[in-house]
PDB file of N, CA, C and O in Angstrom, chain B, residues numbered from 101:
ATOM      1  N   UNK B 101       0.839  -1.164   0.000  1.00  0.00           N
ATOM      2  CA  UNK B 101       0.000   0.000   0.000  1.00  0.00           C
ATOM      3  C   UNK B 101       0.893   1.238   0.000  1.00  0.00           C
ATOM      4  O   UNK B 101       1.858   1.306   0.761  1.00  0.00           O
ATOM      5  N   UNK B 102       0.582   2.200  -0.834  1.00  0.00           N
ATOM      6  CA  UNK B 102       1.411   3.390  -0.907  1.00  0.00           C
ATOM      7  C   UNK B 102       1.032   4.376   0.180  1.00  0.00           C
ATOM      8  O   UNK B 102      -0.118   4.459   0.610  1.00  0.00           O
ATOM      9  N   UNK B 103       2.031   5.114   0.604  1.00  0.00           N
ATOM     10  CA  UNK B 103       1.844   6.111   1.652  1.00  0.00           C
ATOM     11  C   UNK B 103       1.324   7.405   1.023  1.00  0.00           C
ATOM     12  O   UNK B 103       1.813   7.803  -0.034  1.00  0.00           O
ATOM     13  N   UNK B 104       0.350   8.069   1.640  1.00  0.00           N
ATOM     14  CA  UNK B 104      -0.141   9.326   1.074  1.00  0.00           C
ATOM     15  C   UNK B 104       0.968  10.381   1.067  1.00  0.00           C
ATOM     16  O   UNK B 104       1.810  10.421   1.964  1.00  0.00           O
ATOM     17  N   UNK B 105       0.952  11.233   0.042  1.00  0.00           N
ATOM     18  CA  UNK B 105       1.963  12.272  -0.064  1.00  0.00           C
ATOM     19  C   UNK B 105       1.726  13.357   0.975  1.00  0.00           C
ATOM     20  O   UNK B 105       0.597  13.796   1.194  1.00  0.00           O
ATOM     21  N   UNK B 106       2.792  13.769   1.597  1.00  0.00           N
ATOM     22  CA  UNK B 106       2.729  14.843   2.576  1.00  0.00           C
ATOM     23  C   UNK B 106       2.688  16.184   1.854  1.00  0.00           C
ATOM     24  O   UNK B 106       3.231  16.320   0.757  1.00  0.00           O
ATOM     25  N   UNK B 107       2.045  17.171   2.468  1.00  0.00           N
ATOM     26  CA  UNK B 107       2.010  18.507   1.871  1.00  0.00           C
ATOM     27  C   UNK B 107       3.412  19.095   1.781  1.00  0.00           C
ATOM     28  O   UNK B 107       3.689  19.908   0.899  1.00  0.00           O
ATOM     29  N   UNK B 108       4.299  18.691   2.690  1.00  0.00           N
ATOM     30  CA  UNK B 108       5.652  19.227   2.696  1.00  0.00           C
ATOM     31  C   UNK B 108       6.607  18.434   1.808  1.00  0.00           C
ATOM     32  O   UNK B 108       7.770  18.810   1.661  1.00  0.00           O
ATOM     33  N   UNK B 109       6.136  17.358   1.225  1.00  0.00           N
ATOM     34  CA  UNK B 109       7.002  16.517   0.413  1.00  0.00           C
ATOM     35  C   UNK B 109       7.473  17.284  -0.816  1.00  0.00           C
ATOM     36  O   UNK B 109       6.689  17.966  -1.476  1.00  0.00           O
ATOM     37  N   UNK B 110       8.750  17.165  -1.108  1.00  0.00           N
ATOM     38  CA  UNK B 110       9.350  17.867  -2.232  1.00  0.00           C
ATOM     39  C   UNK B 110       9.666  16.868  -3.334  1.00  0.00           C
ATOM     40  O   UNK B 110      10.185  15.783  -3.068  1.00  0.00           O
ATOM     41  N   UNK B 111       9.355  17.234  -4.567  1.00  0.00           N
ATOM     42  CA  UNK B 111       9.664  16.387  -5.719  1.00  0.00           C
ATOM     43  C   UNK B 111      10.612  17.129  -6.635  1.00  0.00           C
ATOM     44  O   UNK B 111      10.516  18.345  -6.799  1.00  0.00           O
ATOM     45  N   UNK B 112      11.529  16.385  -7.231  1.00  0.00           N
ATOM     46  CA  UNK B 112      12.420  16.983  -8.214  1.00  0.00           C
ATOM     47  C   UNK B 112      12.524  16.081  -9.429  1.00  0.00           C
ATOM     48  O   UNK B 112      12.553  14.855  -9.314  1.00  0.00           O
ATOM     49  N   UNK B 113      12.577  16.705 -10.587  1.00  0.00           N
ATOM     50  CA  UNK B 113      12.699  15.965 -11.831  1.00  0.00           C
ATOM     51  C   UNK B 113      14.061  15.313 -11.873  1.00  0.00           C
ATOM     52  O   UNK B 113      15.079  15.984 -11.705  1.00  0.00           O
ATOM     53  N   UNK B 114      14.092  13.995 -12.099  1.00  0.00           N
ATOM     54  CA  UNK B 114      15.337  13.257 -12.155  1.00  0.00           C
ATOM     55  C   UNK B 114      15.691  12.924 -13.600  1.00  0.00           C
ATOM     56  O   UNK B 114      16.856  12.977 -13.996  1.00  0.00           O
ATOM     57  N   UNK B 115      14.678  12.584 -14.373  1.00  0.00           N
ATOM     58  CA  UNK B 115      14.917  12.113 -15.728  1.00  0.00           C
ATOM     59  C   UNK B 115      13.739  12.477 -16.608  1.00  0.00           C
ATOM     60  O   UNK B 115      12.586  12.332 -16.202  1.00  0.00           O
ATOM     61  N   UNK B 116      14.021  12.948 -17.806  1.00  0.00           N
ATOM     62  CA  UNK B 116      12.978  13.206 -18.791  1.00  0.00           C
ATOM     63  C   UNK B 116      13.502  12.690 -20.111  1.00  0.00           C
ATOM     64  O   UNK B 116      14.531  13.155 -20.600  1.00  0.00           O
ATOM     65  N   UNK B 117      12.810  11.743 -20.687  1.00  0.00           N
ATOM     66  CA  UNK B 117      13.290  11.082 -21.898  1.00  0.00           C
ATOM     67  C   UNK B 117      12.224  11.103 -22.983  1.00  0.00           C
ATOM     68  O   UNK B 117      11.057  10.828 -22.707  1.00  0.00           O
ATOM     69  N   UNK B 118      12.612  11.428 -24.221  1.00  0.00           N
ATOM     70  CA  UNK B 118      11.650  11.393 -25.323  1.00  0.00           C
ATOM     71  C   UNK B 118      11.276   9.953 -25.660  1.00  0.00           C
ATOM     72  O   UNK B 118      12.130   9.067 -25.677  1.00  0.00           O
ATOM     73  N   UNK B 119      10.006   9.733 -25.925  1.00  0.00           N
ATOM     74  CA  UNK B 119       9.523   8.409 -26.311  1.00  0.00           C
ATOM     75  C   UNK B 119       9.050   8.386 -27.756  1.00  0.00           C
ATOM     76  O   UNK B 119       9.055   7.340 -28.405  1.00  0.00           O
ATOM     77  N   UNK B 120       8.644   9.538 -28.248  1.00  0.00           N
ATOM     78  CA  UNK B 120       8.181   9.667 -29.621  1.00  0.00           C
ATOM     79  C   UNK B 120       8.353  11.128 -30.020  1.00  0.00           C
ATOM     80  O   UNK B 120       8.910  11.928 -29.268  1.00  0.00           O
ATOM     81  N   UNK B 121       7.870  11.463 -31.205  1.00  0.00           N
ATOM     82  CA  UNK B 121       8.019  12.832 -31.681  1.00  0.00           C
ATOM     83  C   UNK B 121       7.374  13.847 -30.741  1.00  0.00           C
ATOM     84  O   UNK B 121       7.903  14.942 -30.546  1.00  0.00           O
ATOM     85  N   UNK B 122       6.237  13.485 -30.163  1.00  0.00           N
ATOM     86  CA  UNK B 122       5.542  14.437 -29.294  1.00  0.00           C
ATOM     87  C   UNK B 122       5.246  13.897 -27.899  1.00  0.00           C
ATOM     88  O   UNK B 122       4.398  14.439 -27.190  1.00  0.00           O
ATOM     89  N   UNK B 123       5.934  12.844 -27.508  1.00  0.00           N
ATOM     90  CA  UNK B 123       5.699  12.261 -26.182  1.00  0.00           C
ATOM     91  C   UNK B 123       6.999  12.051 -25.424  1.00  0.00           C
ATOM     92  O   UNK B 123       8.056  11.845 -26.020  1.00  0.00           O
ATOM     93  N   UNK B 124       6.906  12.106 -24.129  1.00  0.00           N
ATOM     94  CA  UNK B 124       8.076  11.894 -23.290  1.00  0.00           C
ATOM     95  C   UNK B 124       7.645  11.295 -21.953  1.00  0.00           C
ATOM     96  O   UNK B 124       6.469  11.317 -21.592  1.00  0.00           O
ATOM     97  N   UNK B 125       8.620  10.764 -21.237  1.00  0.00           N
ATOM     98  CA  UNK B 125       8.386  10.236 -19.900  1.00  0.00           C
ATOM     99  C   UNK B 125       9.218  11.037 -18.913  1.00  0.00           C
ATOM    100  O   UNK B 125      10.348  11.427 -19.208  1.00  0.00           O
ATOM    101  N   UNK B 126       8.659  11.273 -17.761  1.00  0.00           N
ATOM    102  CA  UNK B 126       9.366  11.991 -16.703  1.00  0.00           C
ATOM    103  C   UNK B 126       9.379  11.130 -15.447  1.00  0.00           C
ATOM    104  O   UNK B 126       8.383  10.489 -15.110  1.00  0.00           O
ATOM    105  N   UNK B 127      10.495  11.121 -14.773  1.00  0.00           N
ATOM    106  CA  UNK B 127      10.624  10.416 -13.507  1.00  0.00           C
ATOM    107  C   UNK B 127      10.997  11.453 -12.456  1.00  0.00           C
ATOM    108  O   UNK B 127      11.953  12.212 -12.616  1.00  0.00           O
ATOM    109  N   UNK B 128      10.221  11.465 -11.380  1.00  0.00           N
ATOM    110  CA  UNK B 128      10.457  12.394 -10.279  1.00  0.00           C
ATOM    111  C   UNK B 128      10.888  11.620  -9.045  1.00  0.00           C
ATOM    112  O   UNK B 128      10.455  10.490  -8.823  1.00  0.00           O
ATOM    113  N   UNK B 129      11.741  12.240  -8.251  1.00  0.00           N
ATOM    114  CA  UNK B 129      12.141  11.682  -6.966  1.00  0.00           C
ATOM    115  C   UNK B 129      11.540  12.568  -5.884  1.00  0.00           C
ATOM    116  O   UNK B 129      11.604  13.793  -5.977  1.00  0.00           O
ATOM    117  N   UNK B 130      10.966  11.963  -4.872  1.00  0.00           N
ATOM    118  CA  UNK B 130      10.337  12.715  -3.785  1.00  0.00           C
ATOM    119  C   UNK B 130      10.899  12.286  -2.445  1.00  0.00           C
ATOM    120  O   UNK B 130      11.200  11.115  -2.215  1.00  0.00           O
ATOM    121  N   UNK B 131      11.034  13.272  -1.565  1.00  0.00           N
ATOM    122  CA  UNK B 131      11.408  12.980  -0.184  1.00  0.00           C
ATOM    123  C   UNK B 131      10.775  14.035   0.713  1.00  0.00           C
ATOM    124  O   UNK B 131      10.550  15.170   0.293  1.00  0.00           O
ATOM    125  N   UNK B 132      10.499  13.655   1.921  1.00  0.00           N
ATOM    126  CA  UNK B 132       9.845  14.574   2.863  1.00  0.00           C
ATOM    127  C   UNK B 132      10.717  15.784   3.178  1.00  0.00           C
ATOM    128  O   UNK B 132      10.207  16.884   3.389  1.00  0.00           O
ATOM    129  N   UNK B 133      12.033  15.580   3.210  1.00  0.00           N
ATOM    130  CA  UNK B 133      12.926  16.673   3.602  1.00  0.00           C
ATOM    131  C   UNK B 133      13.555  17.393   2.415  1.00  0.00           C
ATOM    132  O   UNK B 133      14.368  18.297   2.609  1.00  0.00           O
ATOM    133  N   UNK B 134      13.197  17.015   1.197  1.00  0.00           N
ATOM    134  CA  UNK B 134      13.706  17.694   0.012  1.00  0.00           C
ATOM    135  C   UNK B 134      15.135  17.328  -0.359  1.00  0.00           C
ATOM    136  O   UNK B 134      15.770  18.011  -1.162  1.00  0.00           O
ATOM    137  N   UNK B 135      15.635  16.254   0.225  1.00  0.00           N
ATOM    138  CA  UNK B 135      17.013  15.848  -0.066  1.00  0.00           C
ATOM    139  C   UNK B 135      17.124  15.328  -1.499  1.00  0.00           C
ATOM    140  O   UNK B 135      16.141  14.845  -2.060  1.00  0.00           O
ATOM    141  N   UNK B 136      18.303  15.422  -2.087  1.00  0.00           N
ATOM    142  CA  UNK B 136      18.490  14.853  -3.422  1.00  0.00           C
ATOM    143  C   UNK B 136      18.546  13.327  -3.360  1.00  0.00           C
ATOM    144  O   UNK B 136      18.724  12.745  -2.290  1.00  0.00           O
ATOM    145  N   UNK B 137      18.394  12.702  -4.498  1.00  0.00           N
ATOM    146  CA  UNK B 137      18.451  11.247  -4.596  1.00  0.00           C
ATOM    147  C   UNK B 137      19.861  10.777  -4.222  1.00  0.00           C
ATOM    148  O   UNK B 137      20.853  11.372  -4.643  1.00  0.00           O
ATOM    149  N   UNK B 138      19.938   9.716  -3.437  1.00  0.00           N
ATOM    150  CA  UNK B 138      21.241   9.177  -3.037  1.00  0.00           C
ATOM    151  C   UNK B 138      21.826   8.339  -4.172  1.00  0.00           C
ATOM    152  O   UNK B 138      21.122   7.965  -5.111  1.00  0.00           O
ATOM    153  N   UNK B 139      23.101   8.055  -4.073  1.00  0.00           N
ATOM    154  CA  UNK B 139      23.779   7.241  -5.077  1.00  0.00           C
ATOM    155  C   UNK B 139      23.142   5.850  -5.146  1.00  0.00           C
ATOM    156  O   UNK B 139      22.974   5.302  -6.235  1.00  0.00           O
ATOM    157  N   UNK B 140      22.795   5.288  -4.014  1.00  0.00           N
ATOM    158  CA  UNK B 140      22.159   3.971  -3.969  1.00  0.00           C
ATOM    159  C   UNK B 140      20.792   4.001  -4.656  1.00  0.00           C
ATOM    160  O   UNK B 140      20.455   3.095  -5.418  1.00  0.00           O
ATOM    161  N   UNK B 141      20.011   5.043  -4.384  1.00  0.00           N
ATOM    162  CA  UNK B 141      18.694   5.170  -5.024  1.00  0.00           C
ATOM    163  C   UNK B 141      18.839   5.360  -6.533  1.00  0.00           C
ATOM    164  O   UNK B 141      18.075   4.791  -7.313  1.00  0.00           O
ATOM    165  N   UNK B 142      19.829   6.168  -6.939  1.00  0.00           N
ATOM    166  CA  UNK B 142      20.073   6.378  -8.364  1.00  0.00           C
ATOM    167  C   UNK B 142      20.464   5.058  -9.034  1.00  0.00           C
ATOM    168  O   UNK B 142      20.018   4.771 -10.145  1.00  0.00           O
ATOM    169  N   UNK B 143      21.289   4.265  -8.369  1.00  0.00           N
ATOM    170  CA  UNK B 143      21.704   2.966  -8.905  1.00  0.00           C
ATOM    171  C   UNK B 143      20.500   2.038  -9.081  1.00  0.00           C
ATOM    172  O   UNK B 143      20.395   1.345 -10.093  1.00  0.00           O
ATOM    173  N   UNK B 144      19.600   2.022  -8.111  1.00  0.00           N
ATOM    174  CA  UNK B 144      18.392   1.189  -8.214  1.00  0.00           C
ATOM    175  C   UNK B 144      17.507   1.648  -9.364  1.00  0.00           C
ATOM    176  O   UNK B 144      16.952   0.827 -10.095  1.00  0.00           O
ATOM    177  N   UNK B 145      17.376   2.957  -9.522  1.00  0.00           N
ATOM    178  CA  UNK B 145      16.578   3.494 -10.625  1.00  0.00           C
ATOM    179  C   UNK B 145      17.209   3.119 -11.963  1.00  0.00           C
ATOM    180  O   UNK B 145      16.502   2.729 -12.892  1.00  0.00           O
ATOM    181  N   UNK B 146      18.513   3.232 -12.065  1.00  0.00           N
ATOM    182  CA  UNK B 146      19.225   2.891 -13.295  1.00  0.00           C
ATOM    183  C   UNK B 146      18.998   1.413 -13.647  1.00  0.00           C
ATOM    184  O   UNK B 146      18.751   1.084 -14.807  1.00  0.00           O
ATOM    185  N   UNK B 147      19.082   0.531 -12.656  1.00  0.00           N
ATOM    186  CA  UNK B 147      18.858  -0.897 -12.883  1.00  0.00           C
ATOM    187  C   UNK B 147      17.427  -1.152 -13.356  1.00  0.00           C
ATOM    188  O   UNK B 147      17.202  -1.966 -14.252  1.00  0.00           O
ATOM    189  N   UNK B 148      16.472  -0.464 -12.760  1.00  0.00           N
ATOM    190  CA  UNK B 148      15.074  -0.606 -13.156  1.00  0.00           C
ATOM    191  C   UNK B 148      14.864  -0.159 -14.600  1.00  0.00           C
ATOM    192  O   UNK B 148      14.170  -0.831 -15.363  1.00  0.00           O
ATOM    193  N   UNK B 149      15.455   0.960 -14.976  1.00  0.00           N
ATOM    194  CA  UNK B 149      15.330   1.465 -16.345  1.00  0.00           C
ATOM    195  C   UNK B 149      15.976   0.500 -17.333  1.00  0.00           C
ATOM    196  O   UNK B 149      15.404   0.226 -18.388  1.00  0.00           O
ATOM    197  N   UNK B 150      17.150  -0.015 -17.011  1.00  0.00           N
ATOM    198  CA  UNK B 150      17.829  -0.958 -17.898  1.00  0.00           C
ATOM    199  C   UNK B 150      17.002  -2.228 -18.084  1.00  0.00           C
ATOM    200  O   UNK B 150      16.877  -2.726 -19.203  1.00  0.00           O
ATOM    201  N   UNK B 151      16.446  -2.746 -17.013  1.00  0.00           N
ATOM    202  CA  UNK B 151      15.623  -3.954 -17.090  1.00  0.00           C
ATOM    203  C   UNK B 151      14.370  -3.698 -17.921  1.00  0.00           C
ATOM    204  O   UNK B 151      14.005  -4.514 -18.767  1.00  0.00           O
ATOM    205  N   UNK B 152      13.719  -2.577 -17.682  1.00  0.00           N
ATOM    206  CA  UNK B 152      12.512  -2.219 -18.430  1.00  0.00           C
ATOM    207  C   UNK B 152      12.829  -2.053 -19.906  1.00  0.00           C
ATOM    208  O   UNK B 152      12.052  -2.483 -20.759  1.00  0.00           O
ATOM    209  N   UNK B 153      13.957  -1.438 -20.214  1.00  0.00           N
ATOM    210  CA  UNK B 153      14.363  -1.247 -21.610  1.00  0.00           C
ATOM    211  C   UNK B 153      14.540  -2.583 -22.319  1.00  0.00           C
ATOM    212  O   UNK B 153      14.123  -2.738 -23.467  1.00  0.00           O
ATOM    213  N   UNK B 154      15.150  -3.537 -21.648  1.00  0.00           N
ATOM    214  CA  UNK B 154      15.357  -4.862 -22.255  1.00  0.00           C
ATOM    215  C   UNK B 154      14.028  -5.531 -22.560  1.00  0.00           C
ATOM    216  O   UNK B 154      13.869  -6.134 -23.621  1.00  0.00           O
ATOM    217  N   UNK B 155      13.074  -5.432 -21.647  1.00  0.00           N
ATOM    218  CA  UNK B 155      11.757  -6.041 -21.848  1.00  0.00           C
ATOM    219  C   UNK B 155      11.035  -5.351 -23.003  1.00  0.00           C
ATOM    220  O   UNK B 155      10.430  -6.019 -23.842  1.00  0.00           O
ATOM    221  N   UNK B 156      11.093  -4.027 -23.052  1.00  0.00           N
ATOM    222  CA  UNK B 156      10.410  -3.279 -24.112  1.00  0.00           C
ATOM    223  C   UNK B 156      11.009  -3.559 -25.472  1.00  0.00           C
ATOM    224  O   UNK B 156      10.276  -3.665 -26.455  1.00  0.00           O
ATOM    225  N   UNK B 157      12.322  -3.681 -25.554  1.00  0.00           N
ATOM    226  CA  UNK B 157      12.975  -3.985 -26.826  1.00  0.00           C
ATOM    227  C   UNK B 157      12.538  -5.356 -27.317  1.00  0.00           C
ATOM    228  O   UNK B 157      12.280  -5.531 -28.508  1.00  0.00           O
ATOM    229  N   UNK B 158      12.450  -6.329 -26.420  1.00  0.00           N
ATOM    230  CA  UNK B 158      11.996  -7.661 -26.804  1.00  0.00           C
ATOM    231  C   UNK B 158      10.553  -7.613 -27.291  1.00  0.00           C
ATOM    232  O   UNK B 158      10.223  -8.226 -28.306  1.00  0.00           O
ATOM    233  N   UNK B 159       9.690  -6.891 -26.578  1.00  0.00           N
ATOM    234  CA  UNK B 159       8.288  -6.768 -26.974  1.00  0.00           C
ATOM    235  C   UNK B 159       8.165  -6.119 -28.342  1.00  0.00           C
ATOM    236  O   UNK B 159       7.376  -6.569 -29.174  1.00  0.00           O
ATOM    237  N   UNK B 160       8.946  -5.056 -28.586  1.00  0.00           N
ATOM    238  CA  UNK B 160       8.916  -4.369 -29.876  1.00  0.00           C
ATOM    239  C   UNK B 160       9.381  -5.294 -30.990  1.00  0.00           C
ATOM    240  O   UNK B 160       8.778  -5.325 -32.063  1.00  0.00           O
ATOM    241  N   UNK B 161      10.448  -6.047 -30.744  1.00  0.00           N
ATOM    242  CA  UNK B 161      10.958  -6.970 -31.750  1.00  0.00           C
ATOM    243  C   UNK B 161       9.924  -8.056 -32.053  1.00  0.00           C
ATOM    244  O   UNK B 161       9.721  -8.411 -33.214  1.00  0.00           O
ATOM    245  N   UNK B 162       9.278  -8.579 -31.028  1.00  0.00           N
ATOM    246  CA  UNK B 162       8.246  -9.605 -31.224  1.00  0.00           C
ATOM    247  C   UNK B 162       7.062  -9.040 -32.007  1.00  0.00           C
ATOM    248  O   UNK B 162       6.520  -9.719 -32.879  1.00  0.00           O
ATOM    249  N   UNK B 163       6.664  -7.831 -31.712  1.00  0.00           N
ATOM    250  CA  UNK B 163       5.546  -7.208 -32.415  1.00  0.00           C
ATOM    251  C   UNK B 163       5.894  -6.970 -33.877  1.00  0.00           C
ATOM    252  O   UNK B 163       5.055  -7.192 -34.751  1.00  0.00           O
ATOM    253  N   UNK B 164       7.102  -6.527 -34.158  1.00  0.00           N
ATOM    254  CA  UNK B 164       7.525  -6.303 -35.540  1.00  0.00           C
ATOM    255  C   UNK B 164       7.621  -7.616 -36.307  1.00  0.00           C
ATOM    256  O   UNK B 164       7.266  -7.668 -37.485  1.00  0.00           O
ATOM    257  N   UNK B 165       8.092  -8.672 -35.660  1.00  0.00           N
ATOM    258  CA  UNK B 165       8.180  -9.978 -36.300  1.00  0.00           C
ATOM    259  C   UNK B 165       6.783 -10.512 -36.620  1.00  0.00           C
ATOM    260  O   UNK B 165       6.559 -11.084 -37.687  1.00  0.00           O
ATOM    261  N   UNK B 166       5.858 -10.321 -35.697  1.00  0.00           N
ATOM    262  CA  UNK B 166       4.479 -10.780 -35.916  1.00  0.00           C
ATOM    263  C   UNK B 166       3.826  -9.985 -37.046  1.00  0.00           C
ATOM    264  O   UNK B 166       3.060 -10.543 -37.832  1.00  0.00           O
ATOM    265  N   UNK B 167       4.124  -8.697 -37.133  1.00  0.00           N
ATOM    266  CA  UNK B 167       3.537  -7.858 -38.186  1.00  0.00           C
ATOM    267  C   UNK B 167       4.104  -8.220 -39.556  1.00  0.00           C
ATOM    268  O   UNK B 167       3.424  -8.087 -40.573  1.00  0.00           O
ATOM    269  N   UNK B 168       5.348  -8.677 -39.572  1.00  0.00           N
ATOM    270  CA  UNK B 168       5.991  -9.036 -40.833  1.00  0.00           C
ATOM    271  C   UNK B 168       5.552 -10.407 -41.344  1.00  0.00           C
ATOM    272  O   UNK B 168       5.647 -10.697 -42.536  1.00  0.00           O
ATOM    273  N   UNK B 169       5.076 -11.237 -40.433  1.00  0.00           N
ATOM    274  CA  UNK B 169       4.701 -12.614 -40.803  1.00  0.00           C
ATOM    275  C   UNK B 169       3.392 -12.677 -41.543  1.00  0.00           C
ATOM    276  O   UNK B 169       2.947 -13.762 -41.919  1.00  0.00           O
TER     277      UNK B 169
END
């Protein structure tokens, strides 16, 4: 269960990446005290993005192969 956001919680843009000509994804990091993302948290985020990218590339390749068949 997710914790409700505090009124004092601070969010900062960590990553913004283009996905298409007119679309993009943004990832925000939030903390109650407004601290920046730690090296450990950044490493976990990087691993998550890399894993997600691998899955999406496989899905795209499978979809293109199915469309070509």
